[in-house]
Backbone as JSON Lines, residues from 0, in Angstrom:
{"i":0,"aa":"M","n":[-55.1,9.8,257.5],"ca":[-56.03,10.9,257.36],"c":[-55.26,12.24,257.28]}
{"i":1,"aa":"G","n":[-55.71,13.03,256.37],"ca":[-55.02,14.29,256.14],"c":[-55.47,15.36,257.09]}
{"i":2,"aa":"Q","n":[-54.83,16.51,256.95],"ca":[-55.09,17.62,257.87],"c":[-56.53,18.17,257.67]}
{"i":3,"aa":"G","n":[-57.04,18.15,256.44],"ca":[-58.35,18.76,256.16],"c":[-59.52,17.81,256.21]}
{"i":4,"aa":"D","n":[-59.33,16.62,256.76],"ca":[-60.39,15.59,256.72],"c":[-61.64,15.99,257.52]}
{"i":5,"aa":"F","n":[-61.51,16.89,258.46],"ca":[-62.65,17.2,259.28],"c":[-63.35,18.48,258.82]}
{"i":6,"aa":"L","n":[-62.88,19.09,257.73],"ca":[-63.52,20.27,257.2],"c":[-64.73,19.9,256.37]}
{"i":7,"aa":"P","n":[-65.76,20.73,256.38],"ca":[-66.92,20.44,255.51],"c":[-66.51,20.43,254.06]}
{"i":8,"aa":"I","n":[-67.18,19.63,253.24],"ca":[-66.8,19.47,251.84],"c":[-66.9,20.82,251.09]}
{"i":9,"aa":"G","n":[-67.9,21.63,251.41],"ca":[-68.1,22.88,250.72],"c":[-67.09,23.95,251.14]}
{"i":10,"aa":"G","n":[-66.42,23.72,252.21],"ca":[-65.41,24.66,252.65],"c":[-65.98,25.82,253.45]}
{"i":11,"aa":"H","n":[-67.27,25.81,253.7],"ca":[-67.82,26.89,254.51],"c":[-68.56,26.28,255.7]}
{"i":12,"aa":"P","n":[-68.64,27.02,256.78],"ca":[-69.29,26.47,257.97],"c":[-70.77,26.2,257.74]}
{"i":13,"aa":"R","n":[-71.31,25.17,258.29],"ca":[-72.69,24.8,258.16],"c":[-73.56,25.58,259.14]}
{"i":14,"aa":"K","n":[-74.73,25.95,258.74],"ca":[-75.66,26.63,259.65],"c":[-76.31,25.58,260.54]}
{"i":15,"aa":"P","n":[-76.52,25.92,261.81],"ca":[-77.23,25.01,262.65],"c":[-78.7,24.92,262.21]}
{"i":16,"aa":"I","n":[-79.33,23.72,262.38],"ca":[-80.69,23.53,261.94],"c":[-81.61,24.28,262.95]}
{"i":17,"aa":"D","n":[-82.58,24.99,262.39],"ca":[-83.53,25.77,263.2],"c":[-84.39,24.81,264.05]}
{"i":18,"aa":"P","n":[-84.5,25.09,265.35],"ca":[-85.3,24.2,266.23],"c":[-86.76,24.08,265.74]}
{"i":19,"aa":"K","n":[-87.31,25.13,265.16],"ca":[-88.69,25.06,264.65],"c":[-88.78,24.05,263.51]}
{"i":20,"aa":"K","n":[-87.75,24.03,262.68],"ca":[-87.72,23.06,261.55],"c":[-87.6,21.66,262.07]}
{"i":21,"aa":"I","n":[-86.79,21.46,263.08],"ca":[-86.67,20.13,263.7],"c":[-87.96,19.67,264.24]}
{"i":22,"aa":"A","n":[-88.73,20.53,264.94],"ca":[-90.02,20.18,265.5],"c":[-91.01,19.83,264.38]}
{"i":23,"aa":"K","n":[-90.96,20.55,263.28],"ca":[-91.85,20.32,262.15],"c":[-91.56,18.92,261.56]}
{"i":24,"aa":"I","n":[-90.3,18.6,261.43],"ca":[-89.89,17.29,260.89],"c":[-90.4,16.16,261.78]}
{"i":25,"aa":"K","n":[-90.23,16.32,263.1],"ca":[-90.7,15.29,264.02],"c":[-92.2,15.15,263.97]}
{"i":26,"aa":"E","n":[-92.93,16.27,263.87],"ca":[-94.38,16.22,263.78],"c":[-94.82,15.48,262.53]}
{"i":27,"aa":"G","n":[-94.13,15.75,261.41],"ca":[-94.43,15.07,260.15],"c":[-94.23,13.56,260.29]}
{"i":28,"aa":"G","n":[-93.2,13.16,261.02],"ca":[-92.95,11.75,261.25],"c":[-94.07,11.08,262.0]}
{"i":29,"aa":"K","n":[-94.63,11.8,263.0],"ca":[-95.75,11.24,263.76],"c":[-96.97,11.08,262.89]}
{"i":30,"aa":"K","n":[-97.24,12.06,262.04],"ca":[-98.37,11.98,261.12],"c":[-98.2,10.81,260.15]}
{"i":31,"aa":"A","n":[-96.97,10.65,259.66],"ca":[-96.72,9.57,258.73],"c":[-96.93,8.21,259.39]}
{"i":32,"aa":"D","n":[-96.57,8.08,260.65],"ca":[-96.78,6.82,261.37],"c":[-98.26,6.52,261.49]}
{"i":33,"aa":"Q","n":[-99.08,7.55,261.8],"ca":[-100.51,7.35,261.9],"c":[-101.12,6.89,260.56]}
{"i":34,"aa":"I","n":[-100.7,7.59,259.49],"ca":[-101.2,7.24,258.17],"c":[-100.8,5.79,257.8]}
{"i":35,"aa":"H","n":[-99.59,5.44,258.14],"ca":[-99.11,4.07,257.83],"c":[-99.96,3.05,258.59]}
{"i":36,"aa":"Q","n":[-100.26,3.3,259.87],"ca":[-101.06,2.35,260.63],"c":[-102.48,2.21,260.05]}
{"i":37,"aa":"K","n":[-103.07,3.3,259.6],"ca":[-104.38,3.22,258.98],"c":[-104.33,2.43,257.67]}
{"i":38,"aa":"A","n":[-103.27,2.61,256.89],"ca":[-103.14,1.89,255.63],"c":[-102.98,0.41,255.87]}
{"i":39,"aa":"V","n":[-102.24,0.03,256.9],"ca":[-102.06,-1.39,257.21],"c":[-103.38,-2.0,257.64]}
{"i":40,"aa":"E","n":[-104.14,-1.29,258.47],"ca":[-105.45,-1.81,258.91],"c":[-106.37,-1.99,257.71]}
{"i":41,"aa":"H","n":[-106.38,-1.03,256.81],"ca":[-107.25,-1.14,255.61],"c":[-106.84,-2.34,254.78]}
{"i":42,"aa":"H","n":[-105.51,-2.53,254.64],"ca":[-105.01,-3.64,253.86],"c":[-105.44,-4.98,254.45]}
{"i":43,"aa":"K","n":[-105.36,-5.09,255.78],"ca":[-105.71,-6.34,256.44],"c":[-107.19,-6.62,256.38]}
{"i":44,"aa":"K","n":[-108.0,-5.57,256.53],"ca":[-109.46,-5.75,256.59],"c":[-110.1,-5.91,255.22]}
{"i":45,"aa":"I","n":[-109.61,-5.2,254.23],"ca":[-110.3,-5.17,252.92],"c":[-109.51,-5.86,251.81]}
{"i":46,"aa":"D","n":[-108.28,-5.47,251.65],"ca":[-107.5,-5.95,250.52],"c":[-107.17,-7.42,250.56]}
{"i":47,"aa":"I","n":[-106.75,-7.92,251.71],"ca":[-106.36,-9.35,251.82],"c":[-107.55,-10.27,251.59]}
{"i":48,"aa":"P","n":[-108.71,-10.07,252.25],"ca":[-109.83,-10.95,252.0],"c":[-110.3,-10.89,250.55]}
{"i":49,"aa":"A","n":[-110.3,-9.72,249.92],"ca":[-110.69,-9.63,248.52],"c":[-109.73,-10.4,247.62]}
{"i":50,"aa":"A","n":[-108.46,-10.31,247.91],"ca":[-107.46,-11.01,247.08],"c":[-107.58,-12.51,247.25]}
{"i":51,"aa":"E","n":[-107.83,-12.97,248.49],"ca":[-108.0,-14.4,248.75],"c":[-109.24,-14.93,248.02]}
{"i":52,"aa":"E","n":[-110.32,-14.12,248.06],"ca":[-111.54,-14.57,247.38],"c":[-111.3,-14.66,245.86]}
{"i":53,"aa":"Q","n":[-110.6,-13.69,245.31],"ca":[-110.32,-13.72,243.87],"c":[-109.42,-14.93,243.53]}
{"i":54,"aa":"L","n":[-108.44,-15.2,244.4],"ca":[-107.55,-16.34,244.17],"c":[-108.37,-17.65,244.16]}
{"i":55,"aa":"L","n":[-109.27,-17.81,245.1],"ca":[-110.07,-19.01,245.15],"c":[-110.94,-19.16,243.88]}
{"i":56,"aa":"K","n":[-111.51,-18.07,243.43],"ca":[-112.29,-18.08,242.19],"c":[-111.43,-18.49,241.01]}
{"i":57,"aa":"D","n":[-110.23,-17.93,240.92],"ca":[-109.35,-18.26,239.83],"c":[-108.91,-19.74,239.89]}
{"i":58,"aa":"L","n":[-108.66,-20.24,241.09],"ca":[-108.26,-21.67,241.21],"c":[-109.41,-22.59,240.87]}
{"i":59,"aa":"E","n":[-110.63,-22.24,241.22],"ca":[-111.76,-23.05,240.86],"c":[-111.98,-23.03,239.37]}
{"i":60,"aa":"G","n":[-111.72,-21.91,238.72],"ca":[-111.87,-21.83,237.28],"c":[-110.86,-22.65,236.51]}
{"i":61,"aa":"M","n":[-109.7,-22.87,237.08],"ca":[-108.65,-23.63,236.47],"c":[-108.95,-25.13,236.54]}
{"i":62,"aa":"S","n":[-109.67,-25.57,237.48],"ca":[-109.94,-26.99,237.7],"c":[-110.98,-27.53,236.74]}
């Protein structure tokens, strides 16, 4: 490892991340988790039964 391996690539010091920005990012993550859970519930309740029903119709049509 060379002498400059620990310097930032841009050669200038990095600004610390604003605590308000960090809180906003964390809050967005919580919202995304809630949205994901709702989407999974919808998929299990509506999409899967509809797909299974369509598959059974298609299989009966092939016979």
